C-alpha positions, 0 to 999 in steps of 0.5 A: 057713215060720215064722209070722214070714214068713207074716205078711208082706204085700206091697203096691205102689202108685203115689202119683204119676207115677213115684213108687212105694211098696212096703210089707211089712206085718208086726208081727214086728219092734220096728224099722221100716225105710224108704227113699226114693230117686231112680232114674236111669240110670247114666251114664259120669260119675255124680259129680254125682248120687253127691254129692247124697245126702251133700250133702242129708243135711247139712241141710234147711229144718227141720233145718238142720245135722247137730246138729239132725238128730241131735236130731230122730232122738233124739226119734224113739226113736233113729231112724237115717238114712243116705244111700246110692248103689247101682248096681242093674243099669244104674240109679243109686239115690241116697237114704236108708235109715232105721230107727226104732221100729215104730208098734206099740211106741209110743202111736198119737198119737206117729206115728213112722212119719209123722214118719220118712217126712216127714223122708225127704221133707224130705231129698230135697226141701227142702235148706237152701240159701245164696243159692239153692244148696247151701252152699259149705262143705258142698259142698266138704267133701262133694266131698272126701269123695266123692273119698276114697270113690272112692280108697278103693275100691282099698283092698279088693283082693278087691272092687276086683278084681271091680269092675275086671273089670266095668269092663273087661268092660262098658266100652261098657255103662252097667254098667261105670261106677262109681256114684260117678263118677271123681275127675276128675269130682268135681274138675270139679264146680261149685256150678252143675253140682251144682245143675243135677244136682239139678234134673234129678233132681227133674224126671226121676228115678223115686222108689222108696219102701219101708216095712216095719212094722206101720203101715197102708200107707194111712197110710204112703202118705199120709205120703209123698204129703204130704211129697214136693214134686216137679215134675209130670212125665210123663218120669220114668226107666224101667229099661232093662238091656242083658243082651247076650251076648258070643260072641267069644273070651274076653279075658285082661287082666293088670294089676299091683296093689300087693298081696302076693296076686294076684286072678284074676277071671272074668266070665261072661255068662248072658243071663238076669236075675231076670225070666226063667223060667230064673233059679232054675236059674241061681241053682242053677248059680252056687251049685253052682259057687261060691256057698257053702262046699260049692261046687265052687270052694271044695271043689276049687280051695281045699280039695283042691288049695290053689290059692287063698286063696278062691274064689267065684261071685256072680250079679248078677240084674239085669245077668245076670253071674256073677263068679268071684273068687279070691285066688292066689299069682302062680305058681299062675295057670295051675293055678288058672285051669285048675282053675276052667275044668275045674269049669265044663266038667264042670258043662256036660258033665253032671257035676252030681250030685244031692247037689250040687244038693240041697245048693245048693238047701237053701243058697239056700232058707235064705238067702232065708228069712233075708231075712225075719229083718230089716226092713233085709234086706227093704228091700235085697231089695225096693228092688233088685226095685223098681228093676229092675222085678222082682216075684217075692216071696221065697216065690215064688222058693223055690217055683220053686227047689224045682221046678228039676230037674237037667237044667234046671241043666245046660241053663242052665249050657251057655248061660253064656259066658266073657267076660273073664279078669282077673288082677291080679298082686300086685307087693308093697306 
C-alpha cells in the first residue's frame, strides 16, 4: 500500500445519542470532504423524506436563498455542497455532501473546516421558514422537481431494469421501495405533511457525519457538536436489514419496455452481507461471475457468443443481493438466459480456475485501493459502512480477500439462489 493510504487514520465517535462522526485523518489531499445525513428506515412511501434535503438546500436562517448560499460557498474558496438521497440496504439516508479546501492549505485562523461543518448543520437544522413552514413557492418548485426526478428513472433503461427487478423481487420488503417515493406520493404532499415529516426526522432519525482531511478530529467534532441543534431523543433509528432467503422456485416476469433493446436481469439471494465472515469470498464469486471485463459473463456471454451488448454482476453488500444485468436482442432471450445459468452452474459445480480467482482478486484489491485516491470516494464508502453498521476498513477487507481460498469461493457460490428472472422486452420507441 502506498504512502498516501498508509497515512489515513480512522476515528469514530458519538457526539450525542444517535449522532455519530466518522473521521478519516490524512494530509494527502488538497480538498477535504464532508457529509451530514439523517438516517431513517425505508418506508413504502418515502416522498415526504426524499423531498427534504432539496427543500432544506433552498435556504437557511443565515443563507436565506441560493444566491446568498452560493456567495458563502465562494467565500470558502469555492466550496461545494449538494443534497442527496441514498438507499443503503433498508435505510434511507438524506442529507448533504460537501467538498472544500483542506485546512492544511490555508491559514489556520480562517478555519474553513469549522465553517463548512457549521453550514451543513445550518442546512439540516435551521431552514428559512415562512409562517412556521417551508416557503410555499420553493415547496411547490421542489415537489415538481422530485416528480421529474422519479419519472426520469425510466429514462436510463440499463439502471431502471435493475431497479425494477429489485422492486418486484423485494415487493414485500422495505428494500423494494423507491428511495424517492412515488409520483402519487409526491402529489399528495401538503405543507403540513412535509413539516410533520421534518419534525419526525429531527426527533427520530439517526445522524451520520463524516469528515476526511487534515484537521484535528477533536476540532471537527466540536464544530459539528456546536452547530447541531436537535431535540434530545433516546429513540433514534437503529439500522435493521432483512437478508431473507427465497428458496421457492425462481419466478419469471416479462414486461414490455419502450426501447430498441431488451433488458434481461436476474436477481440472486445470497443470505450474506458485509458483516459476515464469508463476505470476501462472496465478493470474489460475484467478481468472477460478472464483476469486471475478465469475468465469465463478459468473456463468454458477451464476447465469445455475442449474446448480449453488456453483461455484469453487482453485489449489494448491505442487502446481500447479486444482480445480473444484460442488454439483449429479444430473440436472444433463451440463448442468453441459458448461457448465464450455465456459467453459474459451472461455478457451483467446481469449474472455478485458479487463474480466474487470482485475476478477480487482483481486480477487487485494485478497486478497493483506489478508494483512497479521493476524499469523496472515502465519504461514499464510509457513509455506507456507518449507515449499515459495518466497521471493516478497506485495508482489513484487502487482507481478508488475500486469504480467501478457491474452495471458499465455490462453497459460498453454492449458497447463492436464483430468485427472479425479469425480462423487459424491448418494444421499440
